C-alpha positions in Angstrom: -61.1 -0.5 -26.2 -63.2 2.5 -25.4 -63.5 4.6 -28.6 -67.2 5.3 -28.3 -67.7 4.4 -31.9 -70.7 3.6 -34.1 -71.6 0.1 -35.2 -69.8 0.5 -38.6 -66.7 1.8 -36.9 -66.9 -1.2 -34.5 -66.9 -3.4 -37.6 -63.8 -1.6 -38.9 -62.1 -1.9 -35.5 -62.8 -5.6 -35.6 -61.4 -5.8 -39.2 -58.2 -4.1 -38.0 -57.9 -6.4 -35.0 -58.4 -9.5 -37.2 -55.6 -8.2 -39.4 -53.3 -7.9 -36.4 -53.5 -4.1 -36.3 -54.4 -1.9 -33.3 -57.6 0.0 -34.1 -56.5 3.6 -33.4 -58.9 6.5 -34.2 -56.9 7.3 -37.3 -56.9 3.7 -38.6 -60.6 3.3 -38.0 -61.3 6.6 -39.8 -59.2 5.6 -42.8 -61.1 2.2 -42.8 -64.4 4.0 -42.8 -63.3 6.0 -45.9 -61.8 3.0 -47.8 -63.9 -0.1 -46.9 -67.5 0.9 -47.6 -68.4 -2.0 -49.9 -67.2 -0.4 -53.1 -63.7 -1.4 -54.3 -61.5 1.5 -55.4 -58.1 2.6 -56.6 -56.4 5.6 -55.1 -53.1 7.3 -54.2 -52.1 8.3 -50.7 -52.4 12.0 -51.8 -55.9 11.4 -53.1 -56.9 9.8 -49.8 -55.2 12.6 -47.8 -57.3 15.2 -49.7 -60.5 13.3 -49.2 -60.0 12.9 -45.5 -58.9 16.4 -44.9 -61.6 18.0 -46.9 -64.4 16.1 -45.3 -66.3 17.7 -42.4 -65.7 14.8 -40.0 -62.9 14.5 -37.5 -59.4 15.9 -37.1 -56.9 16.4 -39.9 -54.5 13.6 -40.7 -51.0 14.2 -41.9 -49.7 12.8 -45.1 -47.1 10.8 -43.1 -49.9 9.2 -41.1 -51.7 8.3 -44.3 -48.6 6.7 -45.8 -47.7 4.8 -42.6 -51.3 3.6 -42.3 -51.5 2.5 -45.9 -48.2 0.6 -45.5 -49.5 -1.2 -42.5 -52.8 -2.0 -44.2 -50.9 -3.4 -47.2 -48.5 -5.5 -45.0 -51.6 -6.8 -43.2 -53.2 -7.8 -46.5 -56.1 -5.3 -46.4 -54.8 -3.5 -49.5 -52.7 -4.3 -52.6 -50.5 -1.9 -54.5 -49.7 -1.2 -58.1 -47.0 1.1 -59.6 -48.4 2.4 -62.9 -46.4 5.5 -63.8 -42.8 6.3 -63.0 -43.2 5.9 -59.3 -46.9 6.6 -59.0 -48.2 4.1 -56.4 -51.9 3.2 -56.4 -53.6 1.3 -53.6 -56.4 -1.2 -54.4 -59.1 -2.3 -51.9 -59.7 -5.3 -54.0 -57.0 -7.8 -52.9 -58.3 -10.7 -55.0 -56.4 -11.8 -58.1 -57.3 -9.4 -61.0 -55.9 -7.2 -63.7 -56.1 -3.5 -64.5 -56.6 -1.0 -67.3 -54.9 2.4 -66.9 -55.8 5.5 -68.9 -52.6 7.5 -68.8 -54.1 10.6 -70.2 -56.7 10.8 -67.5 -54.6 9.0 -64.9 -57.5 6.6 -64.2 -57.0 3.1 -63.0 -59.8 0.5 -63.2 -60.3 -3.2 -62.9 -60.2 -5.1 -66.2 -62.8 -7.6 -67.2 -60.9 -10.7 -67.7 -63.7 -13.3 -68.4 -62.2 -14.1 -71.8 -58.6 -13.6 -71.0 -56.0 -16.3 -70.5 -52.4 -16.1 -69.4 -50.4 -18.9 -71.0 -46.9 -19.8 -72.1 -45.3 -18.8 -68.8 -41.6 -19.5 -68.5 -40.1 -22.3 -66.4 -39.2 -21.0 -62.9 -36.0 -21.6 -61.0 -36.1 -24.7 -58.8 -37.8 -24.0 -55.5 -39.8 -21.1 -56.7 -43.5 -20.6 -57.5 -45.5 -17.8 -59.0 -46.7 -15.4 -56.3 -48.9 -13.3 -58.7 -49.0 -12.0 -62.2 -49.6 -8.3 -62.6 -51.1 -7.1 -65.9 -51.8 -3.5 -66.5 -53.2 -2.5 -69.9 -52.3 1.1 -70.7 -54.5 3.1 -72.9 -54.4 6.5 -74.6 -56.8 8.5 -76.8 -56.5 7.6 -80.5 -54.6 10.1 -82.6 
């Protein structure tokens, strides 16, 4: 691979390779934007705007963003949440956790679950196990 990239970009290229993805220029650039040590929630459109309004590099199409995010999700680098009639958010934190969503401000954040318990789960069909439990607490301003 000869991308003539900086040390952080090399780390992102390695991350992509370890996830089974080819480290193209576009994928490395998206990695640099997403995986900077701070977990975040975002839509494909928000990422598209961030990348295309920054001073660095070539513009990326929305289709490239969607395809890349799909590949990142399938490779386990991102998780997804649907919070509003078809509004898909991506999450860089792939560990098991829950969310709070402020519908009025369309803001999604991780929920502190230190005192939270999930109990009373139903019996599952034979041969099945729980893959994950998604909890999204939706908030709105008081009337």
